[in-house]
DRENDO-1510 file (C-alpha; in Angstrom, 1 decimal, always signed):
<recs>
REC; n; res; u; v; w
REC; 1; MET; -15.3; +19.0; -50.3 .
REC; 2; TYR; -17.5; +21.9; -49.2 .
REC; 3; ALA; -18.4; +20.2; -46.0 .
REC; 4; LEU; -14.7; +19.4; -45.3 .
REC; 5; ARG; -13.6; +23.0; -45.9 .
REC; 6; TRP; -16.4; +24.2; -43.6 .
REC; 7; LEU; -15.3; +22.0; -40.8 .
REC; 8; ARG; -11.6; +23.1; -41.1 .
REC; 9; ASN; -12.7; +26.8; -41.0 .
REC; 10; ARG; -14.9; +26.1; -38.0 .
REC; 11; PHE; -12.1; +24.3; -36.2 .
REC; 12; SER; -9.7; +27.2; -36.9 .
REC; 13; SER; -12.2; +29.7; -35.5 .
REC; 14; CYS; -12.6; +27.7; -32.3 .
REC; 15; ARG; -8.8; +27.5; -31.8 .
REC; 16; LEU; -8.6; +31.3; -32.2 .
REC; 17; ILE; -11.4; +31.8; -29.7 .
REC; 18; VAL; -9.7; +29.6; -27.1 .
REC; 19; LEU; -6.3; +31.3; -27.7 .
REC; 20; LEU; -7.8; +34.7; -27.3 .
REC; 21; GLY; -9.4; +33.5; -24.0 .
REC; 22; LEU; -6.1; +32.2; -22.7 .
REC; 23; ILE; -4.4; +35.5; -23.6 .
REC; 24; SER; -7.2; +37.4; -21.7 .
REC; 25; LEU; -6.8; +35.2; -18.6 .
REC; 26; VAL; -3.0; +35.7; -18.6 .
REC; 27; SER; -3.3; +39.4; -19.0 .
REC; 28; CYS; -5.8; +39.6; -16.1 .
REC; 29; ALA; -3.6; +37.5; -13.8 .
REC; 30; CYS; -0.3; +39.2; -14.5 .
REC; 31; PRO; -1.3; +42.6; -13.1 .
REC; 32; ASN; -2.4; +40.9; -9.9 .
REC; 33; ARG; +0.9; +39.1; -9.6 .
REC; 34; VAL; +2.8; +42.2; -10.4 .
REC; 35; SER; +0.6; +44.1; -7.9 .
REC; 36; ALA; +1.3; +41.6; -5.1 .
REC; 37; GLN; +5.0; +41.6; -5.9 .
REC; 38; GLU; +5.0; +45.4; -6.0 .
REC; 39; GLN; +3.3; +45.5; -2.6 .
REC; 40; ALA; +5.8; +43.2; -1.1 .
REC; 41; VAL; +8.7; +45.3; -2.5 .
REC; 42; GLN; +6.9; +48.4; -1.2 .
REC; 43; GLU; +6.6; +47.0; +2.3 .
REC; 44; GLN; +10.2; +46.0; +2.3 .
REC; 45; THR; +11.2; +49.4; +1.1 .
REC; 46; ASP; +9.1; +51.0; +3.9 .
REC; 47; LEU; +10.9; +48.9; +6.5 .
REC; 48; GLU; +14.3; +49.9; +5.0 .
REC; 49; LYS; +13.3; +53.5; +5.1 .
REC; 50; MET; +12.3; +53.2; +8.8 .
REC; 51; GLN; +15.8; +52.1; +9.6 .
REC; 52; THR; +17.0; +55.7; +9.0 .
REC; 53; ALA; +16.4; +58.5; +11.5 .
REC; 54; GLN; +14.4; +60.4; +8.9 .
REC; 55; GLY; +12.3; +57.4; +8.0 .
REC; 56; ARG; +11.5; +56.6; +11.6 .
REC; 57; SER; +10.5; +60.3; +12.2 .
REC; 58; LEU; +8.2; +60.3; +9.2 .
REC; 59; ALA; +6.6; +57.0; +10.3 .
REC; 60; THR; +6.0; +58.4; +13.8 .
REC; 61; ALA; +4.4; +61.5; +12.3 .
REC; 62; GLU; +2.1; +59.2; +10.2 .
REC; 63; VAL; +1.1; +57.4; +13.4 .
REC; 64; LEU; +0.1; +60.7; +15.0 .
REC; 65; ARG; -1.8; +61.7; +11.9 .
REC; 66; TYR; -3.8; +58.5; +11.9 .
REC; 67; VAL; -4.5; +58.8; +15.6 .
REC; 68; THR; -5.8; +62.4; +15.1 .
REC; 69; GLN; -8.0; +61.1; +12.4 .
REC; 70; GLY; -9.4; +58.4; +14.6 .
REC; 71; ASP; -7.9; +55.6; +12.5 .
REC; 72; LEU; -6.3; +53.5; +15.3 .
REC; 73; PRO; -6.0; +50.3; +13.2 .
REC; 74; LYS; -3.8; +52.1; +10.6 .
REC; 75; ALA; -1.7; +53.7; +13.4 .
REC; 76; ILE; -1.2; +50.3; +15.0 .
REC; 77; GLU; -0.2; +48.8; +11.7 .
REC; 78; ILE; +2.6; +51.4; +11.2 .
REC; 79; LEU; +3.7; +50.9; +14.9 .
REC; 80; GLU; +3.9; +47.2; +14.3 .
REC; 81; GLN; +6.3; +47.8; +11.4 .
REC; 82; LEU; +8.3; +50.2; +13.6 .
REC; 83; ARG; +8.5; +47.5; +16.3 .
REC; 84; SER; +9.8; +44.9; +13.9 .
REC; 85; VAL; +12.6; +47.3; +13.0 .
REC; 86; TYR; +13.2; +48.6; +16.6 .
REC; 87; PRO; +12.1; +45.7; +18.9 .
REC; 88; ASP; +13.8; +47.1; +22.0 .
REC; 89; ASN; +12.9; +50.7; +21.5 .
REC; 90; LEU; +11.0; +51.7; +24.6 .
REC; 91; GLU; +9.5; +54.9; +23.1 .
REC; 92; ILE; +8.0; +52.9; +20.2 .
REC; 93; LYS; +6.8; +50.1; +22.5 .
REC; 94; LEU; +5.1; +52.6; +24.8 .
REC; 95; ASN; +3.4; +54.3; +21.8 .
REC; 96; TYR; +2.2; +51.0; +20.5 .
REC; 97; PHE; +1.0; +50.0; +24.0 .
REC; 98; ARG; -1.1; +53.2; +24.3 .
REC; 99; ARG; -2.7; +52.7; +20.9 .
REC; 100; ILE; -3.5; +49.0; +21.6 .
REC; 101; LYS; -5.1; +50.0; +25.0 .
REC; 102; SER; -7.3; +52.7; +23.3 .
REC; 103; TYR; -8.4; +50.5; +20.5 .
REC; 104; ALA; -9.2; +47.6; +22.8 .
REC; 105; THR; -11.5; +49.9; +24.9 .
REC; 106; GLN; -13.0; +51.3; +21.7 .
REC; 107; LEU; -13.9; +47.8; +20.5 .
REC; 108; VAL; -15.4; +46.7; +23.8 .
REC; 109; THR; -17.5; +49.9; +24.0 .
REC; 110; SER; -18.8; +49.4; +20.4 .
REC; 111; GLY; -20.0; +45.9; +21.2 .
REC; 112; LYS; -17.0; +44.0; +19.7 .
REC; 113; LYS; -16.1; +42.5; +23.1 .
REC; 114; ALA; -14.3; +39.4; +21.8 .
REC; 115; GLU; -11.9; +41.4; +19.6 .
REC; 116; GLY; -11.4; +44.0; +22.3 .
REC; 117; TYR; -10.6; +41.4; +24.9 .
REC; 118; GLU; -8.0; +39.9; +22.6 .
REC; 119; LEU; -6.3; +43.3; +22.4 .
REC; 120; HIS; -6.6; +43.6; +26.2 .
REC; 121; LYS; -4.7; +40.4; +26.5 .
REC; 122; GLN; -2.0; +41.7; +24.1 .
REC; 123; ALA; -1.8; +45.0; +26.1 .
REC; 124; ALA; -1.4; +43.1; +29.4 .
REC; 125; GLN; +1.5; +41.2; +27.9 .
REC; 126; LEU; +3.1; +44.4; +26.6 .
REC; 127; ALA; +2.6; +45.9; +30.1 .
REC; 128; ARG; +4.6; +43.0; +31.6 .
REC; 129; GLU; +7.4; +43.6; +29.0 .
REC; 130; ILE; +7.5; +47.3; +29.6 .
REC; 131; GLU; +7.5; +46.8; +33.4 .
REC; 132; LYS; +10.4; +44.5; +33.2 .
REC; 133; GLN; +12.3; +47.0; +30.9 .
REC; 134; PHE; +11.5; +49.8; +33.4 .
REC; 135; ALA; +12.9; +47.7; +36.3 .
REC; 136; ASP; +16.2; +47.3; +34.4 .
REC; 137; MET; +16.6; +51.1; +33.8 .
REC; 138; GLU; +18.6; +53.1; +36.3 .
REC; 139; ASN; +16.8; +56.4; +35.5 .
REC; 140; ILE; +13.3; +55.1; +36.3 .
REC; 141; SER; +12.4; +55.7; +39.9 .
REC; 142; GLU; +10.5; +53.2; +42.0 .
REC; 143; GLU; +7.6; +55.7; +42.3 .
REC; 144; SER; +7.3; +55.8; +38.5 .
REC; 145; LEU; +7.4; +52.0; +38.2 .
REC; 146; ALA; +4.7; +51.8; +41.0 .
REC; 147; ASN; +2.5; +54.3; +39.2 .
REC; 148; PHE; +2.8; +52.4; +35.9 .
REC; 149; ARG; +1.8; +49.2; +37.7 .
REC; 150; THR; -1.2; +50.7; +39.4 .
REC; 151; ASN; -2.4; +52.7; +36.4 .
REC; 152; ASN; -2.5; +49.6; +34.2 .
REC; 153; SER; -3.8; +47.1; +36.7 .
REC; 154; TYR; -7.1; +47.1; +35.0 .
REC; 155; LEU; -5.5; +45.5; +31.9 .
REC; 156; PHE; -4.7; +42.4; +33.9 .
REC; 157; TYR; -8.3; +42.4; +35.2 .
REC; 158; ASN; -9.6; +42.6; +31.6 .
REC; 159; GLU; -7.2; +39.8; +30.7 .
REC; 160; GLY; -8.7; +37.7; +33.5 .
REC; 161; CYS; -12.2; +38.4; +32.2 .
REC; 162; ALA; -11.1; +37.4; +28.7 .
REC; 163; PHE; -9.8; +34.1; +30.0 .
REC; 164; ALA; -13.0; +33.6; +32.0 .
REC; 165; VAL; -15.2; +34.1; +28.9 .
REC; 166; GLU; -13.0; +31.5; +27.1 .
REC; 167; GLY; -13.4; +29.0; +30.0 .
REC; 168; GLU; -9.7; +29.3; +31.0 .
REC; 169; HIS; -10.5; +29.6; +34.7 .
REC; 170; GLU; -7.0; +28.9; +36.0 .
REC; 171; LYS; -5.5; +31.5; +33.7 .
REC; 172; CYS; -8.3; +33.9; +34.7 .
REC; 173; ILE; -7.4; +33.5; +38.4 .
REC; 174; ALA; -3.7; +34.1; +37.7 .
REC; 175; SER; -4.5; +37.3; +35.7 .
REC; 176; LEU; -6.8; +38.6; +38.4 .
REC; 177; ARG; -4.2; +37.9; +41.1 .
REC; 178; GLU; -1.8; +40.0; +39.1 .
REC; 179; ALA; -4.4; +42.8; +38.8 .
REC; 180; VAL; -4.8; +42.8; +42.6 .
REC; 181; GLN; -1.1; +42.7; +43.2 .
REC; 182; ARG; -0.7; +45.7; +40.9 .
REC; 183; GLY; -3.4; +47.7; +42.8 .
REC; 184; PHE; -6.8; +46.8; +41.3 .
REC; 185; ASN; -9.1; +47.1; +44.3 .
REC; 186; ASN; -12.7; +47.6; +43.0 .
REC; 187; MET; -14.0; +44.6; +45.0 .
REC; 188; ASN; -17.7; +45.4; +44.3 .
REC; 189; PHE; -17.1; +45.5; +40.5 .
REC; 190; MET; -15.1; +42.3; +40.5 .
REC; 191; LEU; -17.6; +40.3; +42.6 .
REC; 192; ASN; -20.6; +41.4; +40.5 .
REC; 193; ASP; -18.9; +41.3; +37.0 .
REC; 194; MET; -21.0; +39.1; +34.7 .
REC; 195; ASP; -17.9; +37.8; +33.0 .
REC; 196; LEU; -16.7; +36.4; +36.4 .
REC; 197; LEU; -20.1; +35.0; +37.4 .
REC; 198; GLU; -19.1; +31.4; +36.9 .
REC; 199; ILE; -15.9; +31.6; +39.0 .
REC; 200; SER; -16.8; +34.2; +41.7 .
REC; 201; GLU; -17.5; +31.5; +44.3 .
REC; 202; ARG; -14.6; +29.2; +43.5 .
REC; 203; PRO; -12.3; +28.7; +46.6 .
REC; 204; ASP; -9.2; +29.8; +44.7 .
REC; 205; PHE; -11.0; +33.0; +43.6 .
REC; 206; GLN; -12.0; +33.9; +47.2 .
REC; 207; GLU; -8.6; +32.9; +48.6 .
REC; 208; MET; -7.0; +35.3; +46.1 .
REC; 209; LEU; -9.1; +38.2; +47.5 .
REC; 210; GLY; -8.3; +37.2; +51.0 .
REC; 211; GLU; -8.8; +39.8; +53.8 .
REC; 212; GLU; -10.3; +42.3; +51.3 .
REC; 213; LEU; -13.2; +39.9; +50.6 .
REC; 214; VAL; -13.8; +39.4; +54.3 .
REC; 215; ASN; -13.9; +43.2; +54.9 .
REC; 216; TYR; -16.1; +43.7; +51.8 .
REC; 217; LYS; -18.7; +41.2; +53.0 .
REC; 218; ALA; -18.8; +42.8; +56.4 .
REC; 219; ARG; -19.4; +46.2; +54.9 .
REC; 220; LEU; -22.0; +44.8; +52.5 .
REC; 221; ARG; -23.9; +43.0; +55.3 .
REC; 222; GLU; -24.0; +46.2; +57.4 .
REC; 223; SER; -25.3; +48.2; +54.4 .
REC; 224; ILE; -28.0; +45.5; +53.6 .
REC; 225; LEU; -29.3; +45.4; +57.2 .
REC; 226; GLU; -29.6; +49.2; +57.1 .
REC; 227; SER; -31.4; +49.1; +53.7 .
REC; 228; ILE; -33.8; +46.4; +54.9 .
REC; 229; GLY; -34.6; +48.4; +58.0 .
REC; 230; ASN; -35.4; +51.5; +56.0 .
REC; 231; PHE; -37.3; +49.9; +53.1 .
REC; 232; GLN; -41.0; +50.6; +53.0 .
REC; 233; GLN; -42.7; +47.3; +52.7 .
REC; 234; THR; -45.8; +46.7; +50.6 .
REC; 235; ASN; -48.0; +43.9; +49.6 .
REC; 236; PHE; -46.8; +42.4; +46.4 .
REC; 237; ASP; -48.8; +39.2; +45.8 .
REC; 238; VAL; -49.3; +39.9; +42.1 .
REC; 239; SER; -51.0; +37.6; +39.5 .
REC; 240; PHE; -49.6; +36.8; +36.1 .
REC; 241; PRO; -50.2; +34.1; +33.5 .
REC; 242; ASN; -47.6; +31.4; +33.1 .
REC; 243; LEU; -46.4; +30.0; +29.8 .
REC; 244; SER; -49.4; +27.6; +29.8 .
REC; 245; GLY; -51.8; +30.5; +30.1 .
REC; 246; GLU; -52.7; +29.7; +33.7 .
REC; 247; LEU; -53.1; +32.7; +36.0 .
REC; 248; GLN; -50.7; +32.4; +39.0 .
REC; 249; LYS; -50.1; +34.5; +42.1 .
REC; 250; LEU; -46.6; +34.8; +43.5 .
REC; 251; SER; -48.0; +33.2; +46.7 .
REC; 252; ASP; -48.8; +30.1; +44.6 .
REC; 253; GLN; -45.0; +29.4; +44.6 .
REC; 254; GLY; -45.3; +28.6; +48.3 .
REC; 255; ASP; -44.1; +30.2; +51.6 .
REC; 256; LYS; -40.6; +30.9; +50.3 .
REC; 257; LEU; -38.5; +33.9; +49.6 .
REC; 258; LYS; -38.8; +34.9; +45.9 .
REC; 259; VAL; -36.5; +36.8; +43.6 .
REC; 260; VAL; -38.4; +38.1; +40.7 .
REC; 261; THR; -37.0; +39.9; +37.6 .
REC; 262; PHE; -39.2; +41.9; +35.3 .
REC; 263; TRP; -37.6; +41.8; +31.9 .
REC; 264; SER; -38.1; +42.4; +28.2 .
REC; 265; PRO; -36.9; +39.9; +25.5 .
REC; 266; SER; -35.7; +42.9; +23.4 .
REC; 267; ASN; -33.6; +44.3; +26.2 .
REC; 268; GLY; -29.9; +43.4; +26.4 .
REC; 269; PRO; -29.4; +43.9; +30.1 .
REC; 270; SER; -32.4; +41.7; +30.8 .
REC; 271; GLN; -30.5; +38.7; +29.3 .
REC; 272; LYS; -27.8; +39.3; +31.9 .
REC; 273; ASN; -30.3; +39.3; +34.7 .
REC; 274; LEU; -31.7; +36.0; +33.6 .
REC; 275; ALA; -28.2; +34.5; +33.8 .
REC; 276; VAL; -27.9; +35.8; +37.4 .
REC; 277; LEU; -31.3; +34.3; +38.3 .
REC; 278; ASN; -30.0; +31.0; +36.9 .
REC; 279; ARG; -26.9; +31.3; +39.2 .
REC; 280; LEU; -29.0; +32.1; +42.2 .
REC; 281; LYS; -31.1; +29.0; +41.6 .
REC; 282; GLN; -28.0; +26.9; +41.6 .
REC; 283; LYS; -26.7; +28.5; +44.8 .
REC; 284; PHE; -29.8; +28.3; +47.0 .
REC; 285; ALA; -31.8; +25.2; +48.0 .
REC; 286; VAL; -35.1; +24.9; +46.2 .
REC; 287; ASP; -36.8; +24.8; +49.6 .
REC; 288; ASP; -35.4; +28.2; +50.6 .
REC; 289; LEU; -35.6; +30.4; +47.5 .
REC; 290; THR; -37.7; +30.6; +44.4 .
REC; 291; VAL; -36.5; +32.5; +41.3 .
REC; 292; LEU; -39.0; +33.8; +38.8 .
REC; 293; SER; -38.9; +35.9; +35.7 .
REC; 294; VAL; -41.8; +38.1; +34.5 .
REC; 295; ALA; -41.5; +38.8; +30.7 .
REC; 296; CYS; -43.0; +42.1; +29.9 .
REC; 297; VAL; -44.3; +41.9; +26.4 .
REC; 298; SER; -45.7; +44.6; +24.1 .
REC; 299; ASP; -48.5; +42.4; +22.7 .
REC; 300; ASP; -51.4; +40.6; +24.5 .
REC; 301; GLU; -50.8; +37.3; +26.1 .
REC; 302; SER; -51.3; +34.6; +23.5 .
REC; 303; GLN; -50.2; +31.1; +22.7 .
REC; 304; ALA; -47.7; +32.5; +20.1 .
REC; 305; THR; -46.2; +34.8; +22.8 .
REC; 306; PHE; -45.9; +31.9; +25.3 .
REC; 307; ASP; -44.3; +29.7; +22.6 .
REC; 308; ASN; -41.8; +32.5; +21.7 .
REC; 309; LEU; -40.8; +33.0; +25.3 .
REC; 310; ASN; -40.4; +29.3; +25.9 .
REC; 311; ALA; -38.1; +29.1; +22.9 .
REC; 312; TYR; -36.1; +32.1; +24.1 .
REC; 313; LEU; -35.4; +30.5; +27.4 .
REC; 314; THR; -34.7; +27.1; +25.9 .
REC; 315; GLU; -32.2; +28.5; +23.4 .
REC; 316; ARG; -30.2; +30.2; +26.3 .
REC; 317; ASP; -30.4; +27.1; +28.5 .
REC; 318; LEU; -32.3; +29.0; +31.2 .
REC; 319; ASP; -34.1; +26.8; +33.7 .
REC; 320; ILE; -36.3; +29.6; +35.2 .
REC; 321; GLU; -40.0; +29.7; +35.5 .
REC; 322; CYS; -41.4; +32.5; +33.4 .
REC; 323; LEU; -44.6; +34.4; +33.9 .
REC; 324; VAL; -46.0; +37.0; +31.4 .
REC; 325; ALA; -47.1; +40.6; +31.8 .
REC; 326; GLY; -48.9; +42.1; +28.9 .
REC; 327; PRO; -49.5; +45.9; +28.2 .
REC; 328; HIS; -52.5; +46.2; +30.6 .
REC; 329; VAL; -50.4; +44.8; +33.5 .
REC; 330; ARG; -47.3; +46.8; +32.5 .
REC; 331; ARG; -49.2; +50.1; +32.7 .
REC; 332; GLN; -50.2; +49.3; +36.2 .
REC; 333; LEU; -46.9; +48.0; +37.7 .
REC; 334; LYS; -45.8; +51.0; +39.8 .
REC; 335; GLN; -42.8; +49.1; +41.1 .
REC; 336; SER; -41.2; +48.8; +37.7 .
REC; 337; ARG; -39.0; +51.7; +36.5 .
REC; 338; GLY; -37.8; +50.2; +33.2 .
REC; 339; PHE; -36.3; +46.9; +32.3 .
REC; 340; PRO; -34.8; +45.0; +33.9 .
REC; 341; THR; -36.1; +45.5; +37.4 .
REC; 342; THR; -35.7; +42.9; +40.1 .
REC; 343; VAL; -37.6; +42.6; +43.4 .
REC; 344; ILE; -37.3; +40.4; +46.5 .
REC; 345; VAL; -40.7; +39.3; +47.9 .
REC; 346; ASP; -40.8; +37.4; +51.3 .
REC; 347; GLU; -42.8; +34.4; +52.2 .
REC; 348; LYS; -45.7; +36.7; +53.4 .
REC; 349; GLY; -45.9; +38.4; +50.0 .
REC; 350; LYS; -44.2; +41.6; +51.2 .
REC; 351; LEU; -41.8; +43.5; +49.0 .
REC; 352; ARG; -38.4; +43.7; +50.7 .
REC; 353; ALA; -36.0; +45.1; +48.1 .
REC; 354; THR; -35.9; +46.5; +44.6 .
REC; 355; PHE; -32.9; +46.4; +42.2 .
REC; 356; PRO; -33.2; +48.5; +39.0 .
REC; 357; GLY; -31.0; +47.6; +36.1 .
REC; 358; ILE; -28.4; +44.8; +35.8 .
REC; 359; LEU; -28.6; +42.6; +38.9 .
REC; 360; PRO; -25.5; +42.5; +41.1 .
REC; 361; TYR; -25.2; +38.8; +41.9 .
REC; 362; HIS; -23.3; +38.9; +45.2 .
REC; 363; VAL; -25.4; +41.8; +46.5 .
REC; 364; VAL; -28.7; +40.1; +45.8 .
REC; 365; ALA; -27.4; +36.8; +47.1 .
REC; 366; SER; -26.3; +38.5; +50.3 .
REC; 367; PHE; -29.8; +40.1; +50.6 .
REC; 368; ALA; -31.4; +36.7; +50.2 .
REC; 369; GLU; -29.1; +35.1; +52.8 .
REC; 370; ILE; -29.9; +37.8; +55.4 .
REC; 371; LEU; -33.6; +37.7; +54.8 .
REC; 372; LEU; -33.6; +33.9; +55.1 .
REC; 373; GLU; -32.1; +34.4; +58.5 .
REC; 374; GLY; -35.4; +35.8; +59.6 .
REC; 375; ILE; -35.2; +39.6; +59.9 .
REC; 376; PRO; -38.4; +40.7; +61.8 .
REC; 377; VAL; -41.1; +42.5; +59.8 .
REC; 378; PRO; -42.3; +45.9; +61.2 .
REC; 379; VAL; -45.9; +45.9; +62.4 .
REC; 380; GLU; -47.0; +48.9; +60.2 .
REC; 381; GLU; -47.3; +48.0; +56.6 .
REC; 382; GLU; -48.6; +49.9; +53.6 .
REC; 383; LYS; -51.0; +48.2; +51.1 .
REC; 384; VAL; -49.8; +48.1; +47.5 .
REC; 385; GLY; -51.5; +50.6; +45.3 .
REC; 386; GLU; -53.3; +52.3; +48.3 .
REC; 387; GLU; -54.4; +55.7; +47.2 .
REC; 388; ASN; -56.3; +58.3; +49.3 .
REC; 389; GLY; -56.9; +55.6; +51.9 .
REC; 390; GLU; -58.6; +53.3; +49.5 .
REC; 391; PRO; -56.7; +50.1; +48.5 .
REC; 392; THR; -56.8; +49.1; +44.9 .
REC; 393; THR; -56.3; +45.6; +43.5 .
REC; 394; VAL; -52.8; +44.0; +43.6 .
REC; 395; SER; -52.6; +43.9; +39.8 .
REC; 396; ASP; -53.0; +47.7; +39.8 .
REC; 397; ALA; -49.7; +48.0; +41.7 .
REC; 398; SER; -47.3; +49.3; +39.1 .
REC; 399; ASP; -46.8; +51.4; +36.1 .
REC; 400; GLY; -43.9; +50.0; +34.1 .
REC; 401; ARG; -42.5; +51.8; +31.2 .
</recs>
């Protein structure tokens, strides 16, 4: 009997514990449901308030307050609500358009390129809508419409870049064509933009640019010829170890024109230059041009360093021969002025051009094409590292920082 009573009491206690647990769960869930319901009701109430002149005015003031505070996402959120209430209101649409543009630029500048480009696409579509609305308004002059088109032409350019990054090349060309039609005319920027690297030599891309491209190439050629003529040539047959640890001179690559980028694995722009080198290798025949990269590392050349560099290039699908410059060589490389720096060395080991910073693809490709034509080398040449009339060794030729 005692055992039976104990079991009954034990069972009752368990039921009580379970019941209390269920009550607790329900009490926790209810506030969340109520909160969600209240939020939906509040949003509906806010939209209803915006339908009045006073509510719209208050919402517009809130937008300005958030913009002043630098909280563009919150300002955009309120403007989206206003647009849902007043879809055809031009003033609200223009306000929304300006905030979207600003936030898109802010995102790209802060390194959130994908998010920024999505907003640029949205802003470009808004520009189309506003432009069409302007065209239907009698009080908007043709001059004002033309200014709007020109001032926002870069949005269509950015839209094209966004499509290019996504691999939507036909859409990219269409957007770029719109940008040009609206007044975007920075040919140098367009031809050397890393986002457009993969399409910059497509026939439809070049056809789109038309006469502007022909004129640009003519001006570029004239500038390059002048630069080549004024450039002070030096011996640059430098030696570096390759990723197998074997010491190589640039001349070991054969009697060919060489494009060499000095880069650092920790440097963002260096990665872009390696992509340009990859593109150059695809463009030129192997017999005409050699592309090389010289990784400037902070530690001594070692097998671990070589393995890390090889993994770095493999992960990025870069088919570029890599040489290595350790600290003792970096201190001596006087031609380097930071990373990345790219040089062109001719088949005789003479330095013919230097490009600091991110490598402009079409500029360096044009340099290579002109040098491959066989520009004569002046008779007087200066030895690399020559100081006080006494030549030093080639490996003492630079002082990279």
